[in-house]
C-alpha positions, 0 to 999 in steps of 0.5 A: 500499499505504501508503495503504491502510494509513493509511486503515484506521487513519483509520477505526478512529480514526474508529469508535474516537473515539480522537482523538489519532490522528485529529489525528495522521493528519490535521494531519501533511504526513507522512501527511494526504497518503495519507488520503481524508478522503471515503473510502467503505466498502461500503455508501457510508459516508464517515467523516462520515457515520458519526460523523453517524449514531452522534453523535461530535462531536469526531470530525465536527469534525476530519473537517469542519476537514479538508475532508470533504464535507459532502454525501455519501450513503451507498447508501441517499442519506441524507446525514450530516445526515440520519442525525445529524437522525434519531438526535437529536444536535442539536449535530451537526445544528447543526455541519453545517448552519453547515459548509453541508450542504445541507437540500435533498438527497434520499435515494433515496426522495425525502425530504429531511431535513425528511421526518426532522423531527417534534414527536414527539421528532424521530423517523423514523417506524418505517414510514419507516426500514423502507422504507429498509432502515435498521432492517429486520430483515434483517439483514446477515451479510456485511456491517457496516452502519452501525446493525448494531453497537455502537459504543463507547469502548475506555475503557468496555468494562469498564463495558458488559461489566458492566453486561450481565454482571456487574450483570444482575439476573434476571428481565429485564423482559419476554422481548425482553430475555433476550438482551441479553448475547449482542445487546450482545456480538455487535454490540459485537464487530461494531465491534471487527472491522470498524473497529477491530482484532483487539485489540479484539475480543480485549478483548470476547469474553476480557472477556465469557467471563470475566465469564459464567464468574464468574456461573456459578460464584456461582450453580451452584444458581441454574436460571434463571441456570444457564439464561439463561447457556446461552441467551445463550452458545448465542445468542453463538456462534451469531452468531459462527458465522453472521457471514461475518467474525466466524466466522473471527476469533473461532475461538479464541473459539467454542472457549471457549463451547462449552467454558463452554456445556458447563461452565453445562450440567454445573453445571446437571445437577448441580443438578437431579441435587442436587434430584431424589437428596433425593426419589427414595426417598420419591416412587417407592420408598416411596410406597404407590399400591397399597392393601393393599401394606403388609399383604403378609407374607413367608415370612424375615420371622419377626418379623412374628408380634410386630408384625401388630397395630402394623404399619400405625400403626408404618409411617413415612409421608411423604404429602407426597412422591409421584411428582408430586413427582419429576413437578413438579420436572420441569414446573418445570424445563422452565418455567425452561428455555422461558421463559429460552429455552434452545435445544430441543436443550440442554433434550432433552438435559438431560431425557435426562440427568436419567431416565438419572440417575434409572434410575439410582439407582432401579435400583441402588437396588432391586437393592442392597437384599434388602428391594426385590426381590420381587413386592409392592415391584416392583408397588408402584414400577413403579407409581410410575414410570409417572407419569413415562411418562405426563409424557412422554407428556402434554407431548408430549416425544421418545418416547426419553426414555422408553428411559432408564427401560427398565432398571428397568422391565426389573428391576422387570418380572422381579421381578414373573414370577420365581417364575412361571417354573417351568421353565428353559426359561421362565426362559431365555426370559423373560430372553432378552427383558430384553436391558438386564439383564446376567448378574449383575444377573439372579443378584442377582435370583435369589439375593437374591429374597424370598419371599412367603408363599405363594408358590412357590420358585424350582427349584434349577436356576435359581438354579444356572443363572443362578449359572452364568451370572453365572460365565461371563460375568465370566470372558468380560469378564476374558479380553476386557479381557486380551486388549486390554491385552495389545495396549496398549490400556488397559481402561476400565469403563463399566458395563453397555455390551455392548461387551465392557468389564467388566461390573458389578452396579449403573449409573452413574447420574454418567455424563454422556450425550454433550451436543453445543451445537447449531449452529443458533438458536433456534426462536424467531423474535425471537432471529434478529436481534440487536437492542439496545433503546433504553432499554438503549442509554441505560444503555450510554452511559457517556462515548460521543463 
């Protein structure tokens, strides 16, 4: 038991580069007896092979002085000298050769160290490396290979996290770099978990989440930054869940990441709604898609006789804003999200929330403005809204997204046909077809409807029926709420839901639809394997041993 604990401490000191602890373990008679300096992990890697692979020069010196064997080989037959040669650690190569490392040792493929030496920066040919499964895309999720983690000194952790989070500059130079933060954080977490301590793992993930949160808080109106961190946080969460060792060790951090993703998603939605709110009115409610509609006269507008000659010139126009302004905002949003490889599931949820907000805002503005409650305006708005539906189809998005527009389209359809319903039976049958409109909304349309000149009036019996239906529905809802409260169950109000709760005229545009964090990776194959490009390795190499 004591030997196992000391060997674990020994490995931790080697991997973290803790020279003080390593020297104490190797030179103290109290501990040295229990430590096997040539012990191997599940992949046959010895501490010396590990140090040679990652260029830990001083660690290798201490190990060699303690009697570490130079020609031990790992699971694929690579020796410490092969790793040092392949990774261009020239000083380590010299030390190993001076310590008796054999240049004739053969790998499992029959190659010697001379096969790894090339005039082109002494780098091994990529195809040969793949043959040995050392840098293969077949990432090992059930164990930690030496080349599938990022080794760092604890003292450099702050610099590393600042480099890939705080000081990151957008846009990235290439698509391949989009998930650099997630990859670095995950590979650092692997090293901390498998070769160091839970404390270091906590430092990695706590520091990462804290910095990402700060980045988002400072950029709540920058869709590029929000999209970038949604992608990296979802990818990091996927990595942690897929790694068999980290999935258990990082349960708390996975929860923190899920909350961060939700908060970033909310910030993204708020920014989109803020931008859309500025153009909804002129783009969809005021834009004249149908020529001649501005000449319509209304029975209750007696002032029309005094301004008939200058109606067109006096009417405000905003030719720059149209339904295309909304679809352009949608297209640019979709482009940014896809450019940053935001998970497809999240993109659909963003669009769903977008259409929910758009529909609710249109619905409320129409219903609460008497000037909008007329046939001509309903025709005009319906035509404008059709551009949004066309955009959904043109981009081959799920047809279900159009369903969020249904309340508004039904309201507009009711206004278009209302004065054609000349008897109570036809009115009742028609209203039943508009199944997402409640009685209060129908009543407002009937009572406040604005008749055009020569348009037939609604029969009095229809008005009375609509008013009575609204009163009965409100009474029934109140009784239902009272019944629930008598059972000590507080009544909540969520507008326009047919669940026995309070019925309201307007729709809640601020209601957030259920949001779910994706449990799987993006469909983009290049994001499935966490890698760090060589130029980024150079950036992160600050004071490494």
